[in-house]
N, C-alpha and C positions, 0 to 999 in steps of 0.2 A: 505493499501501499504506500503510496507518495502522494502528497498534497502540498502544493504551494500555496494555499488558502487558509491553512490552519490558522488560528488566533491565539495570543497570549493575553493577558490580562490589561486592565485599563492603566495602571501604570507600569509605562514600558522602560523599565531600568531593569537592571541585572538582579538586585536582590531579590524583588518580589519572584521576578522572571522565573530564577534558578530555585527558588523554594518552591515555587507551585510546579515545577516540572518535576522535581524529585522526591515531592510529599504528594502529590495529589491535590491539594486544596488550592482555595483563592486565597487572596491575602489577608481578606478579612477572617479567617482561620489562622493562616500561620503567624499572621501579625507583624509580617517585614512587607512594609512600603516603599522603602528607599534603599538604598546601600548602606543603612545603621540598621543592622541585627539587633540591637540590643533589647526590642522589644518583641522579641520573637516567641512563639509558643511551641517550639519543637519538643518539647516534653512531652506535649498532647498530641504533636502531629508530626512526627519523625520522619527523617527522609527514608527510602523503600528500602534500603539497605539494613538501616536500623530495625525498620518492621521486619524484615526477612529475621532478621537476629530474634527478635522477640517470639516471633510466632515458632521459631524454631533455630536453635543455636548451631545446628549440626550443618546449617547452610554456610558454605564458603563464600564469602562475601569481599571484596577488594574495590577502593576507589584511588584514584589519583588525579589531583587537583592543585592548579598552580594560582589561583586565585586567592589570597590567603585566606580571609572569612570562611571560605567554603570548608577549608578543613581544620583551621586553628582559633586559638582563642584572642580573633581581633575583630573589632569594630560587632562586636555582639555575638562572634561566631563561636562555634563553626556549626555550619548548616548539617555537615555529614557527621554524623556523632561516632564515638570511640568504641561502641561496641560492634563496630566493623571488623573483620578480621584484620585485615591489612589496608591501613590507608597510609597513603604516601602523599607529601606534600611538598611542594616548590613553590619560591617566590618570584613570580613571574613581576613583581612590581619592582623588584630589587634586580634580577639578573635578566629582564626582558621577556616579554611575553614570547617571541619566537624560538629563544633558548628554551626557555620553561616547558613551552610545548613539546619540543622536539624531546627533552628528558622525562616527561611524562609519557611519550608516547613508548619510548625504549622501557621505561619500568612497567608499561602494561604489557607490552610483547614478550617482555621476560618472564612476568607473572603468567602471561597465557601458556607459554611454554613449560614451564618448571610446575607450575602449582594446577590444582584441580578446582578452577573456582566454577561456583554456579551463577554467580551474578558480578559484572562488572561493569563501573561507571568511570569513564575519561573525559576531562574537562579539557577544552581547547579555547584559550583565549585571545591568541592575536587576531585573527580576524577583526573582532570588535575595535582592539587598539587602533589598527591600520584605519579601520573605518572613520574612528576620532580624528585621526592626524590628518586624513585625506578625504575622501568622500567617497558615497556610494557608486560612484561612476569613475571613480580612478584607476587607471591601471595598475597601480600597487594594490588597492582593494582587491581585484581581480585575482592578483599574482598572489594574495594570502590565502584567499579561498582555493585556488590549484594547490597551495602548498599543504593545506588542509587536507584537501582530497587525497591528496599522495599517502598522508598520514592516517587516515582512515582506512586507505587499502592497506597500509602495513598492518594494521591491526585485525582486518579480516583475513589477511593471508596467515597472519600467527594463529586464528582460529582453526581455518582450514588445515594447517600444518600438524594440528594435534593429533597425536596416532591415535587417540579415541573418537575423533572426529565425526566418523562413520555412525559411531552409536550414539552420539549425542543431538541434542535437540536445542539449535541455537536461534535466538530472536534477537536480531540487531535492529535497535532503535534509535533514532536520529533527530534532534529537533536542535531549537534554539531559544533564547529568552525572551528575545524582541526582534520588532522591526527595525528599519532605520528611514530618516528620509534622505533624499538625494544629495542632501549637503552633508550626509556621515551624523547626523544627530538624531537623537529619540528620547524621549521621556515623555510626549505627549499623547494624545488619545487620536490621533488621526490612523485612517484605515492603514496607511502605509507603515506606520510604526506599530501597529498591534497586529501585523499580519506576518506566519513564521511559517517555517515551511516543518512537515513533521514525515518522517520514512519508516515504515517498520518493514523488514526484511528477513524471511526465515519461516512465518509461518505456512503450514499446510494448507492448500486451498479448502479442506474440509472445516478448518478455522478461522477462515476470515469472517472478521464481522465490521460493523460500525463504515463500511467504505462507502454506500451509498446514502447517509445519513445527510441531511442539509445543516445540522448544526454541530459542525466540527469537521475536523478533529480541533480539538484546543489543547495547550500546553498541558493543562493536569491530565490528559490522557496516557502521559508517559509511564510516570509511575504504576498506575493502575492497570496499564497493558503489561508492564514488566512481572509484577505480584502475579496476574494470572496465568502469564505464561508458566511460571513457574509453580504450579498448582496451589496458590494461597487462595483460598476464599476470602472474598473481601465481605468483611464485617460491618454491617450497616454501623454499629457504634463507634467506627472511626471515623466516621462524617467523611469520606472522601466524596470528591467532586466529579473526580475524571471517568471516563467510560472506557472499557476494553476497545481498541482500535486497531486491527491486524491484519 
């Protein structure tokens, strides 16, 4: 499934966008309305990897992030909790997101090669930085997208190279936290700032859902779809806002 008309929330900045994506609820629940995470409700609405660990601690979970508040106690973070089996963090603010993204991909490839993960999250931040520094129409922005495409290819190659790959059931989910204007900015409520992409690859034809629905997909669908694919029954008491889309 692929849509280039998916939607994020009305607050088109990274804090609420990433929180909604990896938790599966909107900002009115997770409490993050900008890039200050200090009023978050992550104790009630955890990221999907932490949710997996709460449901069944035998799940093998991995995350690698290079925007500090996603993984560390910075600006009210971390978004990704410490119950995750392996959480790798790099500081893109300090070393540059191009370098940090490359290191993140290397770490993820190594983990996919050497370990036996059930669920993996990889964050790439360089595209957003270039968009702010140039514009959405600048050749440098397109080059950053192409670089990320190569990195995604490296991750997929690592999955397919696993010795047990033929016996595994992988679902690849990709999305982003917000759209942006032609000038590279975002943060408003315009359609172009709220429009994102959503990709789900790996589901069998018999399990395809949500493709023809007019109301989505949405950024909150990512976490819910991941949980569903891993066989986790969605408890209504969790209050998740997303729908399974694969």
